[in-house]
N, C-alpha and C positions, 0 to 999 in steps of 0.2 A: 110208686109212681101216684101222685096225685092228678086224676083226671086224665085228659091226653095231651098231657106235657112229657118232654123228652126229659131223659137221665139229667142234660145238662141245663135245662130249665128249672129241675127241681131243685140244683144245687146253686143256682145264679146269685142267692143271696141279695136279691132284690130287698132294700129297704134297711140294710145294714149301714150303718153310720162308724165312722173311725173318729173316736174322740181323743186320742192318744197319739196323733201324728207328730208330735213336737218332741217325741221321745224316740226316734228313730236309730240314733246311734248308741242307744244305753238301754241296759234290761229294766224291765218295771216289776219290782219283787212284789208289789202289794196294790191290790185294788180294794176298796172298800165304800158301801153305801154309809150316808150319815144313818145316824136312830132315827128310826120311825118316819124314815123320807125317801121313799124309794127314786125320785128324781135327781138327789144329789150325790154326785159322786166324785171320790178324790182317789188319786193314785200316786205313791212316790216313785222315783225312778233313780237308779245310779247315776243320772247326769247331775244332781245335786237338788233338785228341782221336786216339788210337789204340783199337780195340776187339779183344781176344784172344778169338775164339770157340772152343768146341767142336763138332765137327757130328757125331758118334758117339761114345759109345750113345745112345740116346734122342734125343729131339727136339732139333735144334740150339741153343747157347746162348749168350749171352755171358758169358765167365767172368768178365771185369774189362775196363773202360773206364782207359786211362792218360791222366791228365790233369796239364797243367802247362806246357804251351805257351801262350804269349799270342798266338800265329799258326798260321797254316793249318799242318797237317802235311804236306810236301809228299811225301815218301819215308820209307821205313823198312828195316830188314833184320834178319833172323834170324841170330845167330850158329851156328855149326856145331852144336853141343850143345843150341841153343833155348832156353839159359837167360838170353840177353841178347838185347834189341832195341836199335837203334841206330835215331835218327830224325834227321830235319831239318827245319826249319820256317821259314816268313816270317819270326819273330821275331827270326832271327840266330844260335837256338842249336841245338847237336845237344846231345840227351840218351842215356844209356846207361837202357835200363830193366830190372828184373829182372820179366818177365811172369808169373809164379808168384804173385806178391803183389802186383802192380801199382806196386812204388816207384821212383822215379827215384835212380838209383846215382849218376848225376856229370851234371853239366847244362857245357856248354862254350859258349861264347859268342863269336862270329866278333868279332875285334879290330877291324874296322871296323863291326860292325853291319847287315851284309850279310845280304840274305836268303838261304837256305840251300835248296838245289833236288834238291838228291842225294846219298844216302849209301850208304855199304859197307862190310862186314867183308873185310880180308884174307883169302883164301880158305884160307891155311896158318896164320894168326896171329887169333886173335880178339882179342889185345891191340892190334891196330892197326887202326881206321880210317879211311875216306878220305871227306871230304866236298867238296861243291862247290857 
């Protein structure tokens, strides 16, 4: 116990913010901070969206929700410079996004229409993405 507080006061979670309330009906398979930026966070959801959030200054807020996938988003990755996100989806597409304005830069469909489960940028060359 901290000081003269009760058990319920210790677990009141004062100051806890909920920034993923928009994903109430779907699972969130991944949450990741941007590279070298502890205030920029993104999460993907099986509702087909990606949320980009700012944690500070001020109260946390959703900056934008990236929409375009027709199926659940199973994975995403930040580029090293944080100016591009890559996402993989159950709809069989990989998408490149500009998180600053929320626009989809490119859509690449799997030739067999297979669901995509994971993706990554090549660490030394952000022009190369890998998807599986």
